C-alpha positions in Angstrom: 0.0 0.0 0.0 1.1 3.5 -0.7 2.2 5.5 2.4 -0.1 8.4 3.3 1.0 11.8 1.9 2.6 14.1 4.5 0.4 17.0 5.4 0.9 20.1 3.3 2.8 22.9 5.1 0.5 25.8 5.8 0.7 28.8 3.6 -0.3 32.4 4.2 -2.9 32.2 1.5 -4.5 29.1 2.9 -4.6 30.4 6.4 -6.0 33.7 5.2 -8.8 31.8 3.5 -9.6 30.1 6.8 -9.4 33.4 8.6 -11.9 35.1 6.2 -14.3 32.2 6.6 -14.2 32.1 10.4 -13.6 35.7 11.5 -15.6 38.9 11.0 -14.7 41.4 8.4 -14.5 44.2 11.0 -11.4 42.5 12.5 -8.8 44.3 10.4 -5.8 42.7 8.9 -2.8 44.9 8.0 -0.8 42.2 6.2 -1.8 38.7 5.0 1.0 37.1 6.9 0.9 34.3 9.6 3.7 34.2 12.0 5.5 30.9 12.8 8.2 32.1 15.2 9.8 35.3 16.4 13.0 36.3 18.1 14.0 39.8 19.4 13.3 42.1 16.4 12.8 39.4 13.8 9.8 37.4 12.7 9.5 34.3 10.4 6.2 33.5 8.7 4.7 30.0 8.1 6.4 29.9 4.7 9.8 30.5 6.3 10.2 34.1 5.2 12.1 36.5 7.5 10.9 40.0 8.4 12.5 42.8 10.4 9.8 44.0 12.9 9.6 47.8 13.0 6.0 47.5 14.4 6.7 45.8 17.7 3.1 44.5 18.1 2.0 48.2 18.1 4.4 49.3 20.8 4.1 46.2 22.9 7.6 44.7 22.4 10.1 47.3 23.7 12.0 44.3 25.1 11.7 42.3 21.9 10.0 39.0 21.0 10.6 36.3 23.6 13.2 38.0 25.7 14.8 35.1 27.7 14.4 36.7 31.1 10.7 37.4 30.5 10.1 33.9 29.2 11.9 32.4 32.3 9.9 34.6 34.7 6.6 33.5 33.2 7.6 29.8 33.2 8.6 30.1 36.9 5.3 31.7 37.8 3.3 29.2 35.8 4.8 26.4 37.9 3.4 28.1 41.1 -0.1 29.3 40.2 -1.6 31.1 37.2 -4.9 32.5 38.4 -6.8 33.3 41.6 -8.4 36.7 40.8 -6.4 39.2 42.9 -9.6 40.5 44.6 -10.3 37.0 45.9 -6.9 35.6 46.8 -4.0 38.1 46.6 -0.4 37.5 45.6 2.8 39.3 46.2 3.9 40.0 42.6 1.0 42.3 42.1 1.9 44.3 45.2 5.6 44.3 44.3 4.9 45.5 40.8 2.8 48.4 42.1 5.5 49.4 44.5 8.1 49.4 41.7 6.0 51.5 39.3 5.1 54.0 42.0 8.8 54.6 42.6 9.3 55.3 39.0 6.3 57.6 38.5 7.0 61.4 38.5 5.6 63.7 41.2 6.6 64.4 44.8 3.3 63.2 46.4 1.8 60.0 47.7 0.7 57.6 44.9 -1.1 54.3 44.5 -1.6 51.9 41.6 -3.7 49.0 40.5 -3.8 46.7 37.5 -6.1 45.8 34.7 -5.8 43.8 31.5 -6.0 46.3 28.6 -5.2 49.9 27.8 -8.9 50.7 27.2 -9.7 49.4 30.7 -7.0 51.6 32.2 -8.4 54.6 30.4 -12.0 53.9 31.5 -10.9 53.4 35.1 -8.9 56.6 35.1 -12.1 58.4 34.0 -14.1 56.6 36.7 -11.6 57.7 39.4 -11.6 61.3 38.2 -15.4 61.4 38.2 -15.8 60.0 41.6 -13.0 62.1 43.1 -14.3 65.4 41.6 -18.0 64.7 41.6 -18.0 66.0 38.0 -18.9 64.2 34.8 -17.4 65.9 31.7 -14.1 64.8 30.1 -12.0 66.7 27.6 -9.8 64.8 25.1 -8.0 66.0 22.0 -8.5 65.7 18.2 -6.2 62.9 16.9 -6.0 61.2 20.3 -6.6 57.4 20.6 -7.9 55.9 23.9 -9.3 52.5 23.0 -12.2 50.6 21.3 -14.8 50.4 24.1 -17.7 52.8 23.8 -16.1 55.3 26.3 -12.7 54.7 24.6 -14.1 55.5 21.2 -15.9 58.5 22.6 -12.6 59.9 23.9 -10.8 59.0 20.7 -10.5 61.9 18.3 -10.4 60.0 15.1 -13.5 58.8 13.3 -12.4 56.3 10.7 -12.1 53.5 11.3 -12.6 53.5 15.0 -15.9 55.3 15.5 -17.7 54.9 12.2 -21.1 53.4 12.7 -20.7 52.6 16.4 -22.6 55.6 17.9 -24.2 57.0 19.9 -21.3 57.3 22.3 -21.3 58.2 26.0 -22.3 61.8 26.7 -20.2 64.6 28.3 -17.1 64.0 26.1 -15.5 67.0 24.4 -12.5 67.5 22.0 -10.0 70.3 21.9 -7.3 70.8 19.3 -3.9 69.2 19.8 -0.8 71.2 19.0 0.3 70.4 15.4 2.3 73.2 13.7 2.7 71.1 10.6 -1.0 71.3 10.1 -1.5 74.8 11.3 -2.3 74.3 15.0 0.0 76.2 17.4 0.2 75.7 21.2 -1.7 79.0 21.6 -4.4 77.7 19.1 -4.8 74.5 21.1 -5.1 76.3 24.4 -7.6 78.8 22.9 -9.7 75.8 21.7 -10.0 74.7 25.4 -11.1 78.2 26.4 -13.7 78.0 23.6 -15.0 74.7 25.0 -15.5 76.4 28.4 -17.4 79.2 26.7 -19.4 77.3 24.1 -20.0 73.8 25.4 -19.2 73.0 29.0 -18.3 75.1 32.1 -14.9 74.4 33.6 -16.3 73.5 37.0 -18.2 70.5 35.4 -15.1 69.0 33.9 -13.7 66.0 35.8 -10.6 65.4 33.7 -8.5 66.3 30.7 -6.8 63.3 29.0 -3.9 63.4 26.5 -1.1 61.3 25.1 2.4 62.8 25.5 2.9 61.6 21.9 -0.2 60.9 19.9 -0.1 57.3 18.7 -2.8 56.5 16.1 -3.1 60.3 15.5 0.3 60.5 13.9 3.1 60.7 16.5 2.6 64.4 17.1 4.5 65.4 20.3 2.8 67.4 23.1 5.3 70.3 23.7 6.4 70.6 27.4 5.0 74.2 27.4 1.6 72.8 26.3 1.6 70.2 29.1 2.7 72.9 31.6 -0.1 75.1 30.5 -2.6 72.3 30.9 -1.3 71.6 34.4 -1.9 75.2 35.3 -5.3 75.2 33.8 -6.3 72.0 35.6 -5.0 73.4 38.9 -7.0 76.6 38.3 -10.3 74.8 37.7 -9.9 71.7 39.9 -9.6 69.3 36.9 -7.7 66.0 37.0 -4.9 65.8 34.4 -4.6 62.2 32.9 -1.5 61.2 30.9 -2.3 58.3 28.6 1.1 56.6 28.5 -0.2 53.3 27.0 1.9 53.6 23.8 4.6 56.0 25.1 5.3 54.3 28.4 7.8 51.6 29.4 10.8 53.4 28.0 9.8 53.9 24.4 10.6 57.7 24.4 13.9 57.5 26.3 12.5 58.0 29.8 10.4 55.4 31.6 7.3 57.6 31.1 7.2 60.3 28.4 5.5 62.8 30.8 8.8 62.9 32.7 10.0 65.1 29.9 7.3 67.7 30.7 9.3 68.7 33.8 8.3 68.6 37.5 5.8 71.5 37.0 3.6 69.4 34.8 3.1 66.1 36.7 -0.1 64.4 35.8 -2.6 63.4 38.5 -3.3 60.0 36.9 -1.2 57.9 34.4 -2.4 55.0 32.3 0.0 52.3 31.1 -0.3 49.0 29.1 1.4 47.6 26.0 5.1 47.2 26.6 5.0 47.2 30.4 4.6 43.4 30.5 6.7 42.6 27.3 3.8 41.2 25.4 1.5 39.9 28.1 -1.8 41.6 28.7 -1.5 44.0 31.6 -2.5 47.6 32.2 -2.1 50.0 35.0 -3.6 53.2 36.5 -1.1 55.1 38.7 -2.0 58.3 40.5 -2.3 60.6 43.4 -3.3 58.5 46.5 -6.2 60.7 47.4 -7.7 60.4 43.9 -7.1 56.6 43.7 -8.8 56.1 47.1 -12.0 57.9 46.0 -13.9 54.9 44.6 -15.5 52.7 47.2 -14.2 49.1 47.7 -15.4 47.0 44.8 -15.5 49.9 42.4 -12.2 48.9 40.8 -10.9 45.6 39.6 -11.5 42.8 37.1 -11.5 39.0 36.8 -8.1 38.8 35.0 -6.8 42.2 36.1 -3.2 42.0 37.3 -2.9 38.4 36.1 0.0 36.6 37.9 1.8 35.7 34.6 1.5 39.2 33.4 2.8 40.6 36.7 5.8 38.2 36.6 6.5 39.4 33.0 6.3 43.0 34.0 8.7 42.6 36.9 11.1 40.9 34.5 10.7 43.8 32.1 11.9 46.2 34.8 14.9 43.9 35.5 15.7 43.9 31.8 15.5 47.7 31.6 17.9 48.0 34.5 20.4 45.2 33.5 20.5 46.1 29.8 20.2 49.9 30.4 17.4 50.1 27.9 16.5 53.7 28.7 19.9 54.7 27.4 19.5 52.3 24.5 16.1 53.9 23.6 17.9 57.2 23.2 20.6 55.6 21.1 18.1 53.8 19.0 16.2 57.0 18.5 19.2 58.9 17.5 20.3 56.3 15.0 16.8 56.1 13.5 16.4 59.8 13.4 19.7 60.2 11.5 18.7 57.5 9.0 15.2 59.0 8.5 16.5 62.5 8.0 18.9 61.1 5.4 15.9 59.5 3.6 14.0 62.8 3.9 16.9 64.5 2.1 16.6 62.1 -0.7 12.8 62.0 -0.8 11.1 65.4 -0.6 7.8 63.7 -0.1 8.9 63.2 3.5 7.6 66.4 5.0 8.6 65.7 8.6 10.7 63.4 10.8 9.5 63.6 14.4 9.1 61.8 17.7 10.6 61.3 21.1 13.4 58.8 21.8 12.7 55.6 19.8 9.1 56.6 19.1 9.6 58.1 15.6 7.6 58.7 12.4 7.8 60.2 9.0 4.9 62.0 7.4 4.4 61.8 3.6 3.0 64.4 1.3 2.3 64.7 -2.4 5.3 65.7 -4.4 5.8 69.4 -4.7 3.4 70.4 -1.9 5.8 70.3 1.0 6.6 73.9 2.0 10.4 74.5 1.9 10.5 78.3 2.3 8.7 81.6 1.9 8.1 80.9 -1.8 6.0 77.8 -1.1 2.3 78.3 -1.5 -0.6 76.4 0.1 -0.5 73.7 2.8 1.2 70.4 2.1 -1.1 67.7 0.8 -1.1 64.4 2.6 -0.4 61.4 0.5 -2.1 58.3 2.0 -1.8 56.3 -1.3 2.0 56.7 -1.3 2.1 55.7 2.4 0.2 52.6 1.7 2.5 51.7 -1.2 5.6 52.2 0.9 4.3 49.9 3.6 3.4 47.2 1.0 6.8 47.6 -0.8 8.5 47.3 2.6 6.7 44.1 3.5 7.6 42.6 0.1 11.3 43.3 1.0 11.0 41.8 4.6 10.2 44.9 6.7 7.1 45.3 8.8 5.8 48.9 9.1 2.7 50.5 10.5 0.9 53.6 9.1 -1.2 55.9 11.2 -2.4 59.5 11.3 -5.6 61.5 10.8 -4.8 61.5 7.1 -3.3 58.0 6.9 0.0 59.5 5.7 2.3 58.7 8.6 4.7 55.8 8.9 5.7 55.0 12.5 8.6 53.1 13.8 8.3 51.0 17.0 11.2 48.6 16.7 12.2 46.7 19.9 14.8 48.6 21.8 16.8 45.4 22.0 17.4 45.4 18.2 21.0 45.6 17.1 22.5 48.6 15.3 23.0 46.3 12.3 19.3 45.3 12.2 18.3 49.0 12.5 20.5 49.9 9.6 19.2 47.0 7.6 15.6 48.1 8.3 16.4 51.7 7.3 17.9 50.4 4.0 14.8 48.4 3.3 12.6 51.5 4.0 14.7 53.5 1.6 14.3 50.8 -1.1 10.5 50.7 -0.4 10.2 54.5 -0.8 12.1 54.5 -4.1 9.9 51.6 -5.4 6.7 53.1 -4.2 7.4 56.4 -6.0 7.9 54.5 -9.2 4.4 53.0 -9.0 1.6 54.9 -10.7 -1.1 55.9 -8.1 -4.4 54.0 -8.3 -7.0 55.7 -10.5 
């Protein structure tokens, strides 16, 4: 008898067909690639192809894929216990992690922290705390901000497509001010004026519980909140009794060269509450709310928590992340990675005038692409630059074809962001930059779709 044929190796196309049949269309898919294995800043798909990962799981892998110390810590914890629900039977790693994070948070005042599973949960709980503590209901966020996919998270998010389209109505008492963005004509003074307009036109200041912002907008396009803007917000919040929330879900855990990006605002702009998630546990689902003790104690017992919140495996991973940052000096490495990337991106901008801006903090960097000939280069330029989302999409596709994983973002879908693991070698960073350059050149040679 003939021996049975060996099973066919899986292909990306076959797995995508199964995916489409089993999963809803609303679950987006950036690339039709299925991962087989990953290591540090490299990924291999089921067909054996290698990719350099400049996406980092959307800012989740600052310590890289499968860092040995994190894997070891999780295995050791798994051999002890893997779930009790902290509110039922407590465990020390949760408390130790809170203590470690409190020591790293800015502000010369008493603080407390607790854990959740996702960034959206952290944001929602920060708002809950602010509302209970102030007795107020309104919240102000910013255009271009991203704060999650729950109903409240979407309401706070200042970007309609694709996050809010068709999902309304959203929770009430959410307002949006302008975020500083000189490239698109919004100065710090304009942004502050828009807040004053909200107080005049929409909601009185003494009804606002909180103002929430990202130190660097993530999905909105990697626009950086200037320290003077954060300091002005701090003064405004103090004047009106408003809680200032820093959403550090994408910026936190060392991505910007400091453990938290809000440290770069200076001591005169310390937020009252901070949300964290993503890279704080090296790829395991964990989120945190950190803040002033008197605010954190405002909700009654039982008002905070969650079944999987502060999961033991995730707490063990997060403690290992802190060890890795100390032992491998990853904050200094973040600054070095950022400097190397910025130099490479600026060199590409000199070759490709479609790159209208290179920006970011530390190793959280992006380029913004505009239509050829519309980028203002001096006093003789006329009209604002025109975003080029089609070119952006082609660059990302050409990069993937060459083995580089990129992510786009931005209100106009014309920004390419880089979130490579901080543990990536210089050689890998240079290889990725070279692939990005090749993708830019190839994308510009492709006729835009009709």
